[in-house]
TILO-434517 format. One line per field, with one value per residue (C-alpha): x, y, z; residue number from 0. Coordinates in nm, 4 decimals, padded with zeros to 6 digits, always signed. Example, Ala and Ser with C-alpha at 12.3 -4.5 7.8 and 13.67 -1.06 7.14 Angstrom:
2
px <- [+01.2300	+01.3670]
py <- [-00.4500	-00.1060]
pz <- [+00.7800	+00.7140]
n <- [0	1]
//
This chain:
488
px <- [-00.0092	+00.1323	+00.0993	-00.0767	+00.1277	+00.4633	+00.5982	+00.6561	+00.8625	+00.6869	+00.7660	+00.5268	+00.4673	+00.3066	-00.0603	-00.1596	-00.5292	-00.6525	-00.8999	-01.1557	-01.3714	-01.4410	-01.4419	-01.0797	-01.1729	-01.3082	-00.9753	-00.7582	-00.9287	-00.8955	-00.5405	-00.4558	-00.6461	-00.4938	-00.1410	-00.1619	-00.2239	+00.0745	-00.0968	+00.0288	-00.2366	-00.3029	-00.5828	-00.8132	-01.0899	-01.2846	-01.3577	-01.1847	-00.8576	-00.9002	-00.9384	-00.6359	-00.4265	-00.5425	-00.4499	-00.0906	+00.1094	+00.3818	+00.1323	-00.0319	-00.3369	-00.4270	-00.7816	-00.9981	-01.2361	-01.4889	-01.7353	-02.0776	-02.1482	-01.8752	-01.8585	-01.8543	-01.8549	-02.0231	-01.9090	-02.1437	-02.0587	-01.6926	-01.7281	-01.9168	-01.6469	-01.3831	-01.5211	-01.6340	-01.3136	-01.0933	-00.9073	-00.7633	-01.0866	-00.9948	-00.9348	-01.1381	-01.3240	-01.5011	-01.7786	-01.8769	-02.1677	-02.3552	-02.6775	-02.6993	-03.0100	-03.0612	-03.0870	-02.7301	-02.6024	-02.7393	-02.6194	-02.2705	-02.2326	-02.3598	-02.0817	-01.8279	-01.7907	-01.6437	-01.8357	-02.0578	-02.0559	-02.2544	-02.1143	-02.0154	-01.7553	-01.6775	-01.3092	-01.2838	-01.5347	-01.3425	-01.0205	-01.1643	-01.3196	-00.9990	-00.7744	-01.0416	-01.0892	-00.7160	-00.6610	-00.9281	-00.7771	-00.4232	-00.5485	-00.7337	-00.4192	-00.2193	-00.4695	-00.4325	-00.0560	-00.0716	-00.2949	-00.0153	+00.2551	+00.0572	+00.0397	+00.3925	+00.4718	+00.2823	+00.3448	+00.7009	+00.8135	+01.1272	+01.4402	+01.5878	+01.8760	+01.6973	+01.4730	+01.7699	+01.9354	+01.5945	+01.5695	+01.9223	+01.8647	+01.5515	+01.7326	+02.0118	+01.8195	+01.5081	+01.6847	+01.8133	+01.6257	+01.7251	+01.4540	+01.3999	+01.2916	+01.1319	+01.1107	+00.9622	+00.6708	+00.3135	+00.2160	+00.5745	+00.5104	+00.6478	+00.3950	+00.4843	+00.8600	+00.7690	+00.5763	+00.8695	+01.0977	+00.8537	+00.8093	+01.1757	+01.2473	+01.2555	+00.9313	+00.7177	+00.4995	+00.4189	+00.1656	+00.2425	+00.0452	-00.0022	-00.1182	-00.1501	-00.0282	-00.2191	-00.5384	-00.5949	-00.6915	-00.4287	-00.6424	-00.6626	-00.3044	-00.1845	-00.4903	-00.4305	-00.0803	-00.0627	-00.4239	-00.6302	-00.8256	-01.1916	-01.3061	-00.9591	-01.1260	-01.4726	-01.5894	-01.3421	-01.6022	-01.3713	-01.0139	-00.8368	-00.4933	-00.2842	-00.1164	+00.2400	+00.0720	-00.1060	+00.2407	+00.4133	+00.6620	+00.6114	+00.6439	+00.4665	+00.4516	+00.4074	+00.3021	+00.3186	+00.5216	+00.5904	+00.2211	+00.2403	+00.1885	+00.4949	+00.3285	+00.2940	+00.6603	+00.7979	+00.6169	+00.7148	+01.0743	+01.0290	+00.8798	+01.1844	+01.4486	+01.3224	+01.0469	+00.7898	+00.4399	+00.1735	-00.2100	-00.3757	-00.5078	-00.2872	+00.0374	+00.1059	+00.4221	+00.3825	+00.6889	+00.6708	+00.9059	+00.8282	+01.0156	+00.9234	+00.9354	+00.8458	+00.7755	+00.7022	+00.6854	+00.8131	+01.1738	+01.2119	+01.5375	+01.3530	+01.0648	+01.3472	+01.4854	+01.1347	+01.0606	+00.7684	+00.9544	+01.1970	+01.5520	+01.6153	+01.3386	+01.4428	+01.7774	+01.6427	+01.4250	+01.6804	+01.9112	+01.8707	+01.7105	+01.5667	+01.4481	+01.1915	+01.2242	+00.9757	+00.8169	+00.9761	+01.3165	+01.2365	+01.0201	+01.1872	+00.9780	+00.6540	+00.5915	+00.6332	+00.4096	+00.1228	+00.1185	+00.1188	-00.1821	-00.3798	-00.3455	-00.4578	-00.7437	-00.8737	-00.8439	-01.0042	-01.3001	-01.3587	-01.2435	-01.0674	-00.6879	-00.6105	-00.3081	-00.1501	-00.0610	+00.3014	+00.2396	+00.0599	+00.3943	+00.5645	+00.2727	+00.3064	+00.6598	+00.6438	+00.4198	+00.5576	+00.3483	+00.3345	+00.1020	+00.3685	+00.2720	-00.0656	-00.1458	-00.0412	-00.2539	-00.5634	-00.4861	-00.4343	-00.7368	-00.9477	-00.8029	-00.8912	-01.2376	-01.2624	-01.0724	-01.1741	-00.9343	-00.6265	-00.5701	-00.4702	-00.3761	-00.7277	-00.8448	-00.5745	-00.7621	-00.6231	-00.3056	-00.4260	-00.0748	+00.0219	+00.0299	+00.1259	+00.1382	+00.3951	+00.1681	+00.3204	+00.1230	-00.1091	-00.1436	-00.5004	-00.4154	-00.0954	-00.0555	+00.1911	+00.3753	+00.1174	-00.1477	-00.2961	-00.3575	-00.0238	-00.2194	-00.3237	-00.1142	+00.1313	+00.0256	+00.0714	+00.3826	+00.6641	+00.7092	+00.8099	+01.0595	+00.9922	+00.6291	+00.5424	+00.4656	+00.1141	+00.2226	+00.4006	+00.0866	-00.1364	+00.0692	+00.0795	-00.3160	-00.3620	-00.1344	-00.3254	-00.6575	-00.5677	-00.4024	-00.7322	-00.9390	-00.7546	-00.7563	-01.1430	-01.1740	-00.9355	-00.6801	-00.9237	-00.7915	-01.0846	-01.3411	-01.1096	-01.0981	-01.4552	-01.4923	-01.2074	-01.3579	-01.0429	-00.9432	-00.7966	-00.4802	-00.4406	-00.4850	-00.2168	+00.0437	-00.0509	+00.0001	+00.3611	+00.4345	+00.3412	+00.5286	+00.2195	+00.2935	+00.0448	+00.2415	+00.1496]
py <- [+00.0067	+00.3504	+00.6307	+00.9207	+01.1641	+01.0822	+01.1198	+00.7874	+00.7050	+00.4655	+00.2830	+00.3849	+00.0310	-00.0477	+00.0606	+00.2669	+00.2004	+00.4544	+00.2882	+00.5245	+00.3790	+00.4789	+00.1073	-00.0201	-00.3692	-00.2969	-00.1143	-00.3983	-00.6538	-00.4582	-00.3836	-00.7673	-00.8502	-00.5962	-00.6046	-00.9929	-00.9186	-00.6824	-00.3569	-00.0556	+00.0554	+00.3744	+00.4495	+00.7237	+00.7001	+01.0144	+01.1877	+01.4964	+01.2948	+01.1417	+01.4641	+01.6018	+01.2923	+01.3329	+01.6907	+01.5975	+01.5711	+01.3787	+01.0937	+00.9865	+00.7416	+00.4908	+00.3901	+00.4717	+00.2518	+00.4838	+00.3948	+00.5980	+00.6276	+00.8442	+01.0910	+01.4454	+01.4628	+01.1583	+00.9321	+01.0954	+01.4390	+01.3551	+01.1902	+01.4915	+01.7125	+01.5139	+01.5354	+01.9038	+02.0448	+01.8680	+01.6674	+01.3888	+01.3991	+01.0627	+00.8694	+00.5320	+00.4994	+00.1768	+00.2674	+00.0302	+00.0645	-00.1517	+00.0638	+00.2003	+00.2435	+00.1887	+00.5560	+00.5919	+00.3291	+00.5255	+00.8412	+00.7291	+00.5568	+00.8913	+01.0660	+00.8501	+00.5569	+00.2651	+00.0041	-00.0400	-00.3086	-00.3812	-00.5021	-00.7842	-00.7591	-01.0544	-01.0840	-01.2187	-00.9416	-00.6596	-00.7843	-00.8210	-00.4916	-00.3164	-00.4962	-00.3852	-00.0209	+00.0469	-00.1428	+00.0552	+00.3914	+00.3011	+00.1810	+00.5300	+00.6929	+00.4758	+00.5515	+00.9203	+00.8864	+00.6993	+00.9434	+01.2003	+00.9881	+00.9252	+01.3250	+01.3422	+01.0948	+01.2149	+01.5856	+01.5938	+01.4584	+01.5721	+01.4786	+01.8341	+01.9305	+02.1848	+01.8933	+01.6597	+01.9156	+01.9435	+01.5700	+01.5460	+01.8329	+01.6752	+01.3357	+01.4888	+01.7052	+01.4658	+01.2154	+01.5158	+01.7285	+02.0439	+02.3269	+02.3708	+02.7120	+02.6194	+02.9149	+02.9351	+03.0911	+03.0138	+02.6714	+02.5267	+02.2613	+02.3829	+02.1568	+01.8576	+01.9165	+01.9317	+01.6188	+01.4518	+01.5695	+01.4247	+01.0919	+01.0348	+01.1375	+00.9160	+01.0802	+00.9394	+00.7392	+01.0433	+01.3430	+01.5698	+01.8908	+02.1803	+02.5339	+02.8235	+03.1257	+03.3501	+03.1882	+03.2256	+03.5647	+03.7489	+03.7375	+03.3620	+03.2576	+03.1964	+02.9915	+02.7602	+02.7272	+02.6685	+02.5912	+02.7634	+02.7105	+02.7192	+03.0800	+03.2266	+03.4654	+03.5341	+03.2127	+02.9859	+02.7407	+02.4455	+02.3592	+02.3233	+02.1576	+02.3645	+02.2370	+02.2217	+01.9730	+01.7823	+01.7510	+01.6064	+01.3568	+01.4489	+01.7471	+02.0879	+02.2654	+02.6407	+02.7552	+03.1251	+03.2085	+03.5633	+03.6372	+03.5380	+03.8061	+03.9451	+03.8235	+03.4886	+03.4772	+03.5171	+03.2225	+02.9980	+03.0986	+02.9870	+02.6422	+02.6094	+02.6894	+02.5166	+02.2859	+02.4701	+02.5915	+02.7483	+02.7425	+03.0865	+03.1363	+02.9028	+02.9291	+02.5629	+02.5038	+02.1945	+02.0244	+01.9384	+01.7530	+01.9002	+01.9448	+02.2724	+02.3068	+02.6567	+02.7945	+03.1445	+03.2714	+03.6204	+03.7265	+03.6961	+03.8799	+04.1829	+04.1237	+04.1319	+04.4713	+04.6092	+04.4982	+04.2622	+03.9435	+03.8614	+03.8346	+03.5665	+03.3568	+03.3775	+03.2381	+02.9570	+02.8664	+02.9049	+02.6396	+02.4602	+02.6770	+02.4877	+02.6585	+02.5049	+02.5926	+02.7661	+02.5685	+02.7866	+02.6998	+02.3414	+02.3428	+02.0015	+01.8402	+01.9851	+01.6608	+01.4284	+01.6232	+01.6713	+01.3081	+01.2127	+01.4735	+01.3158	+00.9683	+01.0512	+01.2685	+01.0018	+00.7171	+00.9266	+01.0286	+00.6897	+00.8176	+00.5994	+00.6941	+00.9834	+01.0535	+01.3766	+01.5278	+01.6163	+01.9664	+02.0151	+01.9845	+02.2528	+02.4858	+02.4257	+02.4671	+02.8183	+02.9369	+03.1378	+02.9691	+03.2418	+03.0055	+02.7056	+02.3487	+02.4250	+02.6286	+02.3566	+02.0937	+02.3276	+02.3607	+01.9897	+01.8836	+02.1374	+02.0037	+01.6489	+01.7370	+01.9036	+01.6492	+01.3343	+01.0459	+01.2610	+01.5824	+01.8498	+02.2075	+02.3352	+02.1707	+02.3950	+02.7031	+03.0425	+03.1574	+03.4499	+03.5713	+03.5709	+03.9197	+03.8572	+04.2483	+04.3100	+04.6180	+04.8175	+05.1280	+05.1318	+05.4235	+05.3585	+05.6126	+05.4348	+05.4450	+05.3279	+05.5529	+05.5400	+05.6446	+05.2965	+05.1427	+04.9567	+04.6393	+04.5958	+04.3531	+04.4915	+04.5958	+04.3388	+04.5237	+04.4056	+04.1879	+03.8306	+03.7036	+04.0219	+03.9178	+03.7552	+03.3915	+03.2584	+03.1459	+03.4825	+03.6702	+03.4231	+03.4552	+03.8541	+03.8552	+03.6288	+03.8283	+04.1476	+04.0335	+03.8958	+04.2298	+04.4179	+04.2049	+04.2681	+04.6188	+04.6400	+04.4472	+04.6540	+04.3706	+04.1387	+03.8061	+03.6011	+03.8257	+03.8056	+03.4263	+03.4024	+03.6340	+03.4546	+03.1268	+02.9677	+02.8373	+03.0882	+02.9159	+02.8641	+03.2397	+03.3079	+03.0884	+03.2869	+03.5921	+03.4799	+03.3238	+03.6402	+03.8613	+04.0755	+04.3878	+04.6041	+04.9234	+04.8274]
pz <- [+00.0096	-00.0911	+00.1628	-00.0062	+00.1847	+00.0387	-00.3110	-00.4537	-00.7527	-00.9684	-01.3014	-01.5842	-01.6710	-01.3294	-01.3133	-00.9982	-00.8632	-00.6129	-00.3726	-00.2266	+00.0574	+00.4195	+00.5344	+00.6169	+00.5607	+00.1979	+00.1379	+00.2809	+00.0848	-00.2569	-00.1606	-00.1364	-00.4334	-00.6630	-00.5340	-00.5880	-00.9409	-00.9795	-00.9306	-00.7089	-00.4691	-00.3221	-00.0536	+00.0411	+00.3238	+00.1759	-00.1401	-00.0230	+00.0326	-00.3115	-00.4976	-00.3357	-00.4328	-00.7976	-00.8074	-00.7470	-01.0903	-00.9123	-00.8302	-01.1473	-01.1073	-01.3816	-01.2249	-00.9243	-00.7399	-00.5819	-00.3161	-00.3494	+00.0150	+00.1846	+00.4671	+00.3620	-00.0180	-00.1667	-00.4470	-00.7202	-00.6500	-00.6248	-00.9567	-01.1051	-00.9845	-01.0992	-01.4574	-01.4374	-01.3002	-01.5663	-01.2859	-01.4987	-01.7224	-01.8919	-01.5663	-01.5688	-01.2482	-01.1361	-00.8691	-00.5975	-00.3214	-00.0808	-00.0763	-00.4108	-00.6127	-00.9790	-01.0258	-00.8600	-01.0963	-01.4033	-01.2836	-01.2332	-01.5823	-01.7315	-01.5560	-01.7067	-01.4687	-01.6677	-01.4493	-01.1398	-00.8592	-00.5566	-00.2275	-00.1322	-00.4328	-00.6334	-00.6807	-01.0372	-01.1632	-01.0068	-01.1510	-01.4967	-01.4820	-01.3648	-01.6156	-01.9020	-01.7971	-01.7767	-02.1094	-02.2622	-02.1624	-02.2736	-02.6024	-02.6329	-02.5540	-02.8082	-03.0774	-03.0256	-03.0287	-03.3600	-03.5106	-03.4254	-03.5503	-03.8793	-03.9253	-03.8664	-04.1261	-04.3997	-04.3536	-04.2343	-04.5864	-04.7935	-04.9352	-04.9908	-04.7930	-04.5784	-04.4794	-04.4299	-04.1772	-03.9766	-03.9459	-03.8248	-03.5613	-03.4291	-03.3871	-03.2099	-02.9515	-02.8892	-02.6426	-02.4351	-02.1636	-02.3567	-02.4228	-02.7834	-02.9483	-03.2904	-03.5286	-03.8857	-04.0831	-04.0198	-04.1679	-04.2060	-03.9487	-03.6102	-03.4256	-03.6019	-03.5232	-03.1479	-03.1812	-03.3476	-03.0749	-02.7981	-02.9955	-03.0270	-02.6684	-02.3439	-02.2513	-02.5525	-02.3158	-02.0991	-02.1978	-02.4782	-02.4082	-02.6502	-02.5663	-02.8220	-02.6254	-02.8827	-02.8451	-02.4749	-02.3233	-02.1331	-01.8117	-01.8396	-01.9520	-01.5838	-01.4954	-01.8048	-01.7285	-01.3663	-01.2798	-01.0053	-00.6793	-00.6311	-00.5826	-00.6798	-00.9269	-01.0784	-01.2503	-01.0756	-00.9442	-00.8970	-00.8558	-01.1901	-01.2856	-01.4994	-01.8279	-01.6478	-01.4059	-01.6872	-01.8673	-01.5540	-01.6754	-02.0437	-02.2734	-02.2828	-02.6195	-02.5875	-02.9359	-03.0309	-02.7273	-02.8230	-02.7447	-02.3917	-02.1068	-01.9350	-01.5898	-01.7115	-01.8673	-01.5034	-01.3811	-01.6822	-01.6147	-01.2504	-01.3489	-01.5983	-01.3465	-01.0417	-01.1677	-00.9345	-01.0192	-00.8086	-00.8853	-00.8940	-00.5528	-00.3691	-00.1733	-00.2147	-00.4391	-00.6683	-00.8196	-01.1912	-01.4232	-01.7549	-02.0879	-02.2573	-02.6228	-02.7512	-03.0913	-03.2657	-03.6056	-03.4847	-03.4026	-03.0307	-03.0168	-03.1477	-02.8844	-02.6203	-02.7547	-02.7340	-02.3855	-02.4773	-02.3966	-02.1126	-02.1996	-01.9188	-02.0540	-02.4025	-02.3215	-02.1159	-02.4148	-02.6972	-02.5630	-02.8973	-03.1728	-03.4615	-03.7718	-03.9947	-04.3652	-04.5878	-04.8381	-05.1251	-04.9864	-05.0614	-05.3779	-05.4703	-05.1898	-05.3325	-05.5428	-05.2523	-05.0186	-05.2675	-05.3555	-04.9932	-04.9434	-05.2310	-05.1278	-04.7611	-04.8799	-05.1080	-04.8477	-04.5710	-04.8057	-04.9651	-05.3121	-05.5706	-05.5769	-05.8173	-06.0174	-06.0669	-06.3969	-06.4122	-06.5181	-06.1981	-06.0122	-06.2491	-06.1647	-05.7885	-05.7872	-05.9483	-05.6635	-05.3818	-05.0972	-04.8254	-04.6412	-04.6665	-04.6474	-04.4736	-04.7878	-05.0129	-04.8339	-04.9036	-05.2699	-05.3316	-05.1451	-05.3356	-05.6660	-05.5453	-05.5066	-05.8292	-06.0474	-06.2090	-06.1986	-06.2916	-06.1207	-06.4013	-06.3996	-06.4736	-06.1220	-05.9357	-05.7697	-05.8865	-05.7139	-05.4880	-05.4576	-05.8293	-06.0067	-06.3716	-06.4412	-06.1546	-06.0388	-06.3451	-06.4443	-06.7331	-06.9695	-07.1303	-07.4334	-07.5400	-07.9185	-08.1798	-08.3944	-08.6664	-08.4001	-08.3912	-08.0363	-07.9391	-07.8727	-08.2258	-08.4492	-08.6831	-09.0184	-09.3227	-09.4918	-09.6838	-09.9836	-10.0375	-09.7650	-09.5582	-09.4749	-09.1390	-09.1302	-09.0718	-08.7365	-08.6343	-08.7498	-08.5762	-08.2482	-08.2877	-08.3553	-08.0305	-07.8322	-07.9368	-07.8795	-07.5314	-07.4404	-07.5837	-07.3798	-07.0574	-07.1211	-07.1586	-06.8416	-06.6264	-06.6336	-06.4400	-06.5601	-06.4441	-06.6375	-06.9527	-06.9448	-06.9457	-07.2450	-07.4227	-07.3508	-07.1890	-06.8441	-06.6222	-06.5649	-06.9444	-06.9756	-06.7077	-06.9210	-07.2303	-07.0579	-06.9263	-07.2698	-07.4766	-07.2311	-07.1604	-06.9330	-06.7664	-06.9131	-07.2635]
n <- [0	1	2	3	4	5	6	7	8	9	10	11	12	13	14	15	16	17	18	19	20	21	22	23	24	25	26	27	28	29	30	31	32	33	34	35	36	37	38	39	40	41	42	43	44	45	46	47	48	49	50	51	52	53	54	55	56	57	58	59	60	61	62	63	64	65	66	67	68	69	70	71	72	73	74	75	76	77	78	79	80	81	82	83	84	85	86	87	88	89	90	91	92	93	94	95	96	97	98	99	100	101	102	103	104	105	106	107	108	109	110	111	112	113	114	115	116	117	118	119	120	121	122	123	124	125	126	127	128	129	130	131	132	133	134	135	136	137	138	139	140	141	142	143	144	145	146	147	148	149	150	151	152	153	154	155	156	157	158	159	160	161	162	163	164	165	166	167	168	169	170	171	172	173	174	175	176	177	178	179	180	181	182	183	184	185	186	187	188	189	190	191	192	193	194	195	196	197	198	199	200	201	202	203	204	205	206	207	208	209	210	211	212	213	214	215	216	217	218	219	220	221	222	223	224	225	226	227	228	229	230	231	232	233	234	235	236	237	238	239	240	241	242	243	244	245	246	247	248	249	250	251	252	253	254	255	256	257	258	259	260	261	262	263	264	265	266	267	268	269	270	271	272	273	274	275	276	277	278	279	280	281	282	283	284	285	286	287	288	289	290	291	292	293	294	295	296	297	298	299	300	301	302	303	304	305	306	307	308	309	310	311	312	313	314	315	316	317	318	319	320	321	322	323	324	325	326	327	328	329	330	331	332	333	334	335	336	337	338	339	340	341	342	343	344	345	346	347	348	349	350	351	352	353	354	355	356	357	358	359	360	361	362	363	364	365	366	367	368	369	370	371	372	373	374	375	376	377	378	379	380	381	382	383	384	385	386	387	388	389	390	391	392	393	394	395	396	397	398	399	400	401	402	403	404	405	406	407	408	409	410	411	412	413	414	415	416	417	418	419	420	421	422	423	424	425	426	427	428	429	430	431	432	433	434	435	436	437	438	439	440	441	442	443	444	445	446	447	448	449	450	451	452	453	454	455	456	457	458	459	460	461	462	463	464	465	466	467	468	469	470	471	472	473	474	475	476	477	478	479	480	481	482	483	484	485	486	487]
//
């Protein structure tokens, strides 16, 4: 039996069961039964004591056996508070009672209890229930982990030199305890890098907790990171574990770290230096073992100079900097990434596998991709929806960042030397060999007609394409091929 008032060091592979019952004999019986099957057992004689144990990150619990009839807070209220206050929300709970009604049993199941037993307890049924409940919870975590790994596998793709360098840096830093600062433009895959580091680290079997610092209001960031006590501020109706506590033993990923409030930065620094966190409204210091990975698409050194980011926290986070390359820096990887996206999209949506016309890759490689891999994914999935069995250039959406005319000024009154509009084809002059060939004149006429149509529609390519009866992407090609400029 483990004393709940000490800080035990336990192996991750040994499941811990918390037995909550006010009857000493019941606790003793369950202790002997469970420890005889290799479980580690903790005990609590009240719901208050159990909730206190569950609030400690240094004492993770895999399953709780909870009696409904308890002094003080009863079992159903404790179970309800457990779910409402986000205290180990996914913790499996087996409910037991000697005087429960059908209504109590139904309510317990609705509150997320994995099983319900009446006293006296049947040894075999209890063991089967405990084993199945722990196995199911672990399988759920494994499925989530596999889903994250699959996400890493098909998005972190590349054979280019920048990606090979990135993979090498991840492999080197992952096994260490070093803090990592991941930088890069939006959409490059900074979160995927953090997950890869966690997956390749000794903490891979422990929690990976992500928080987007930019998405949390400034007044709530401390509560989210460090938790709060009941009544510590308006709306704090119960105790809440912070993300540092939830990530105990694992990895905490602080995305968009540059947007964190200065007051919260000082507490994050304390957690990194001493492994200590304090819930809002509490004076009790909690010790946590967390590896912090941070990411930003901004220049933190400039934020330090302007005073919006603490210099000491910057140096604490920037132990091992990793820069994720932009997609335009590794355009040679676009084909591999696009093919992977199409395969995954078709499989997830029950579509037949689709091929990609080679001309599509040439078109995609010419784009600038300010949205990086995230933007490429959206473009490819949209093309997969619009296409038949083969994705062609015509299926690609228009590049919103493309400006074929380079913002050149246009003089509407431009004329040639003979007073004719400059966009008309040259006159048929010359004799014999001096006359243009049929192809030359046809190309000149097509160029002139395209130019005239663009002028008439204020250089709106989409409208001009409708009038000319061609695909917008095809018109873009002709504009580039003929060297049409807005200044004409």
